[in-house]
N, C-alpha and C positions, 0 to 999 in steps of 0.2 A: 493444290493451291487455294487459298481461299476468295471470295468474290465478294463487291462489293454489296456490303447487308449482310454477309455470313451469317456476323455473330452481332449482338447488342452491345457487348463493352469487350475488348482484351483487355484482359490486368498482364502485365510483364511485372513475372518474380511472384514467385511463391512461399516466399518467410512471412514475417508473422503479420506484418500489414497485408500482404497480396493474398496469403491463404484465405483471413478473415473474410476480407473483401466478396472475391470471388463464390467462397461460400453461401453469403447471404443474398448475394445478386440474384444466384442461381436460387436459395428458397425463395425469394422473389417472384421468380420465373422468367429470367433473363435470361438468354442462350450468351455465359460464358465463353468464351477461351483465355487458357490460363496458362502461360507459357515461360517456361522457367529454362534459363541455361542448364543448369546441372540436370544431374539426371531424374526420371521418373523412376519408381518402383514402391514394390507397396511395402508398406507400413511392418507389416513383418521380417520384410527384407533388409531393413537397420541393421547395423552390426550390434553386439550387446554392448559394446566395448560405447557406444556412443549414448546407452542407454541408461548407464551406471551412474551412482551420485555423485561419481569423481570425474569429470570428461578429463582429467589428464588419462586416463586409462586410452583412451583416443587419440589426444591432440600430438600426445608424446612418441605417437606409433603411427608410423609412414603407412603401414597397412590401410590406414583409413582416410591417406590424404585425398582423395575424392571426394572428399566435401568442405572441403576447403580449397576457397581460392589461391592458385596457388601464383606464385608471383606478385601478390598483392602487397606491397610496400610502402612504410609511410616514412617522416620523418616526426620527431614527437615535439622535437625544439630545434635554433640552429646548431644545438652544441650538442646533439648526436647524428648520425648515421641512420640511414634508412634501415629499416628490418621487417618484417612480416606482419601485416596487419589481419589478425584474424577476422573473415568471412566466412559463414557458412555458406555452401551452396549445395544448389540439388532442391529437394521437396523438402517445405520447412525452414529452409533458408538458415539464418541463423539460430533459429529458435532450436534445433535439432545439435545444436555445437555450443551452446552458451552453457551456463553455470544453472540455469532452471530457475533463476532468482526471477519470485512473481512480486517483486515488489513496485509498489505505484508513489508517483513523486508526492512532494504533499503539494492538497489540492489547490494551493493558490496560486500554485505554479500557471493554471489554466487562467484565473483571472486575470494575472498577468499579459496571459497571452491575446485576453479579450481586450484590455483595457491599450491595448500595441494596437489593436486594430485588427484583430481575430474575429471577429463577429462571427458567435453562433458556438464558441469553444470556450466559455465559465464552466466554470467548476460546477454550477449547476444544472449547468446545458451538456455535461459529460460523464454525470456520475452515473446515470443510466448506463449507459453501456460498457462502463468497467465493471457494473453488477450483472448485465448480460452475460459480457464474458467468462465472470468466473464459478466454482463450483467450490466457495471457501468451508474446509473442513473442520475448522474450530470455532469461525464468526458469522457464518453463514446467516444468521438469523438475526443478524444487526443491519436494519436498514441502508446502509450503505455497502453493501456484502452479498456478490447472491450467490445460492444455492442450486441451481441449475445449470450453469452455463459449461461451455465446452473446456476449459482450463482449470484442472486442478488447482487448489493450492491447500498444503497443509504444513506446517511448523513442526519440525523436531522435537520432542520433549529434553527437557535439559541435560535429563541423568544420562542421554545418549551421545552427546556434541562430544567432538574431539577435543584434547587438549588445549590447543589455542585458542577456540572456540569459551572453553571452559575457564582458560586464565583470564583473556578479556574481557569474560562480564564480570569476574571476580574482580578485576583489578580497577573495572569503570565502576561496577558500584561501591566500591570501597572510596573512589575518588570522590563521591557525591553523585556520581548520573543515575536518573531516577531508572525502574523499569518501567517499561511498553511492551507488553503482551500482543499486541497489534499495531506493527508498524504503520500496518496501511492506513490507521481507524484517522481520522482527522484531528489531525492535531498532536500525532504520536511525536512523540521526542524522545530520546535516552539509546538505552540498551535494548535488543528485541530480536527476538529468534527471527532468522531469515525466514519469509515465506517462501516454499519451494515447489516448481512446476512437474509433479512427481504424482506416481501413482505407485506404493508399495515397492519406494524407492527405488522405480524405473522412470525414464524422462517420457515426457509427455510432450507429442513435439508441435506445430499446429500445422504440420502434415497428419498427424492420426488427430486430432481434435475438431479439425474444420475440410480435408480433403477425403481422407479414407472414408468414412461415412457418407460421402456423396459421389464415392465412385460409381456407382450404378443411375447416375441420376443424367437424364438425356441433355440436359440443356446446361452439364457442365463436360466442356473439354480440356483434356489435360496432354501438356506436347513436353517433353522433358529435351533435354539437348537442343534445347533453341535458343541462342541464344542472336537477342537482338539487336539489330546495327542501327537503324534509323526509325522516324517515324516517318508516316508517308500524310502527301497533305494535297487537300487540293483548298489555292488558294489559301487561307486563314484557319481551313478548319479539317481537323486530323480523321484520317478515314481509315486510319488502319498502320501497320509497322512491315519494314522490313528485316529477315535475318540475315546473319551473317554469311549463310548457303546461299543467297538470293532469294530464297524464299518468302512471298508475301503475303498476310493474311490480311482482310478488312470486316472494319465494324463499323459503329455508327460510335464507338466513342470509345479512347484510347487511354488506360492509365498506368502507368509508372508505379510500380510495387517493388522496384528491383533496389532498393537501398538507397543508402547515402551517401555512396560512390558510384554505384553504377547507376542510376537514376538521371543523376544530372550529368554523368558521363555520355547519356543514350539523347541526352534536350542537345549537347553540344555537337553531335555528332549530326543531327540533324537541322542545327543552323541555327540553336537558342540559344547563346550565350554571350559571354566577355567577344565584344564583335574582333576586336583587335586580336584576340589569342585565337579565334575561328581561320582567320586572314588567314593568319601567318601559319595554319596548317591546311590551308586552300579549300577552306568548307566555305559554300554560301552561307553567308547573313539573312538566317529570316527576322530574328529578332534579337535588338543587343538588348539582354537582360545578365543581372547578377551570378549567373548559375554557377555553381563552385564556390563562391564566396561566403565567408559566414562559418565555416565549417568549425564544427565543436565536437569534443571529447571529456570526460573528466580526467584530469589528471592526477593521477596517486604516487606517495613515496611509501618505501616498502623499509622496514627494517626485518632483519631476517634470524631466524627463531632456529640455533643448531636441538633436534629435539633428540631425548634417549630414547635408547629402544621403545622402552616400554611405551613414550608417549610418539610415537611416530604413527601417522594414519598408515591403513594397509588397504590394497587398491580397491577394497568392495566400501572402501570410508569417505564419506561424506565431505566435501572439500571446505565447505565453508556455513557454520548456521547462526554465525552471531554478528548485528550488525550495533553498530551506535550512533544514534542521527545526534548531531547537535549545531550550534548556532554560533558560529563565531562572533558574534557581536556589532558587524560594521555593514553586515547585506539586510536589507527592507526582508522582512517575511522570516529572517532565521533560518535555520534546520539547512544550512549550509551548508555544513559538510559531515562527513562520515566516516566513521573506524570500520575496518572489516577484520575478520579474523580468516588465515588460512592454515588451516591446519596441512595441507598440502600445495609447495608454490614452486610452479612451471619454472619461474625465473630465478631462484634457489637454488631448484636442483641444477640446473644448470653451469650453478658457479665450482668449481674447481675446489674451492676453501669450501663448501657443505655437502655435508653427505645424502645420497638421495633419501626423500621422506622428510627432508626438513621442511620447517612451517615459516609462517612471517603472518605480522600484522603489517595491516595499509593504514593508509589515512588516505581519502582525495577529495575533491573539493567539488564538491556537491551541485553551487551558484556558480557555474563558469562565465566569465565575460572573455577571457583571450577566443579568437577567432583565426583560423589556417584558412588554407584555400586547397583545390581541387582541381588541375587543370588537364585537357587532356595534354597525352604526349604523342598521340597520331590521331587521323583519321579513323587505322583500323581498329577493330572492334576486341581484337583476339588482344592487343597491349592495354594492358594498365595504366591507368592514369596517376599523374604524379600524385602526390599526397602528403600535404605539407600541416602539420596540427600548428604549428606556432603555439604548442602550451607554454605558457607562463611568461606571456609574453605583456602581459596586461598585468599593471603593478599590483591589482586588486588581487586577483590569484597567489600569488609568488608569497605576498603578505600571510597569506592563509595557511598556502601550507608551509611557510615556514613555521608559522606557528603553531602548524597542525602534526608537525613530526618532531617538535620540542615537547608539546602533549605526547603523543605518543611514547618518546625518551622516555618522560614520567611515569607513564603504563608498565611498559615492562622492566623498571626496578620495582615494582609489585614480588612478593615473594609467590604467589601462582604463576609467575614465569619462572621463577627459580627453582620450583617443583620441577617443570617439567626440561628444564631445557639441558641441554648434555654440553657441562660446564659456562665458562664465560661468555654469552653471547654477542657481546661487543669484538669477541675476536674472528665472528662474522661480519662486521660492520664497522670494522676498522676504517677504513674512508670517511662514514659520515662522524662516527665519534670523533675524528681529526677537525672534520668542518663544525661540529657542534659544539667542539673545543676553543674553534679560532676564529675571532670576530671577522667575518666579511666574506670568511667561507662555504657558510648554508647555500646559498645563492646559489652561487656556480656547483654547488654538488646536486643541486637539486636539478639541476638546468642539464649536467651532464648525464644524470640516473632516473627521472621522474619516467613512468609508464604511463599507458593509456589503459580503458575500463574496457575496449571495444565499444564505447558508447555511440558513433558516428551520429550525426546530425546536423540540419540547418545549412543542405548546400544549395535548397531550392528554397528560400523561406515564405515562407506564408507572413500573408499582414495588408494592410491597407494598401490597396493598390494604384496610391500617389505617393506611395514612400521609395525612398530611392533603392531600400535594398532589399526589397519584393520582388519574388518570384512567380510565385499563385497568391489568386485571392482564396477569402475565409473558406469558398467552396472549392479550393484546391483544383480551381481551372490554371493552366497558365497564363497568367498577362497576354490579353493579344491575339487569343486562341480559343476557339470553336471546339468543344469535344476533345479537350487532351485535358489530361489533369497529371499532378502526383499524389500519391497518399503514402507515404512513409513514414519516416525519421528525416528524410530529407526536407521537408517544410517544416519543419518545428523549429519557431522562433528562435527559441533557447536550446539546449539540451536541458531536457527535465532534472529536478531534482533528484535522480534515482538511476536505477538499472533501467534500458529502453525497453526491454522487450515487451512487458504489460502496455506501453503504453502505446506501443507499436499497434499491439492488437485491438487494443480499444481505438484507434484510428481505423484500423478497417472495419470495426463495426460501426462504430460512426457516421463514417460515410456512405455503406450500404446504408443507413437507414434514412440519409438524406437523399441520394443518385434512385435508391427504386420507386 
């Protein structure tokens, strides 16, 4: 059991943000305790299925479920029943189980954050952190990229892409979208290779990049199997944490980096959250703050592509290489929509009418306005929270997704898809076809079938301390408390216009720079 002042900083959660934060604070000379609810293991012990360029090799195999949170369910819309919401568990967190996509949002997202009260988070102020974290094999010489960071980034050559990648690229270029070789370049729009976070076709997680190289640093202590129950306080100052098993650890400051569903859960169990909700669970209220409110993810609609044997992806093939970033014309700043190729698609593979190896193309709303909720079911830390994403509840989102799926329907009519499809692709998309052809049906179809992209954010929003939706100030400190911060996707004011992994790593880098 730790004692008061045993550590300078306790970091809760070893995912994309927590790993970077703990590593950089250690480099700066702090004594850091990194607590992870999942297992601690040497990087060499990660199963090769999770190293694969195709994460379906592990996700669809129950042998590897120890790296995913069990029973972590969510409803996507009110029209759907809850089902599993994939979140990583163990060192590296979701960086160990994600799609290895190393994409940045349009840099204007951060200027919008700053304008909303998040001082210190403008594009000019975070660019140095994006540069510091990456080693870009293709564009590292550009002043907005890095060559010496811990996160490797490469783009697969077009001639190595999968069949659905190639088809989407051909169809999009033929329809007038431009080619953008680096989607992470400021102002990039159009058809691009996905930047990939791996070396020699093998995943590099934040465990690999940040933690394993510091195993022998006496300033960093890593403890796995350490499920945090609550934060400990002396009056309004955080002084440590208590684990579910009753063990306690103390430090000069506590940083929650447990992710957008676990960090708010810890705050609420600690008495920080919506007062009425906490009282119903018998939790003493320390602060009435909108924790768990504002949850966002990117809603995505899919068109399944039944593939010929020659066009089907194998277990060693990458599941996606091609994306198309575009503007709907209705959102300030543009680049608010994204198309993606899926050479192999878990959702389609689970459908009886689509054989294994099926592909898909998807469209997702990249700038999202709908907001959901996360609420505790119990004060027991082993009980997963109730997650309701509430997707498509804002008309701006469903308007654009409806237009996006119609655009995608036009693109799959291109000859490039006929060349890889095993017969009429609409036979496995009959419900969508009927909805497209029947006035008023498409919105109901989308609400019933929309999926998430595992990009949960915004459950402990950062902003102006006087704004009613704010939970943490621009230094990520929980309002009304000292020594307690949240540093992960929970605090994003809105879900950025990109996959969230790289922005989470940037967050850890940026806050370490500000806190050491």
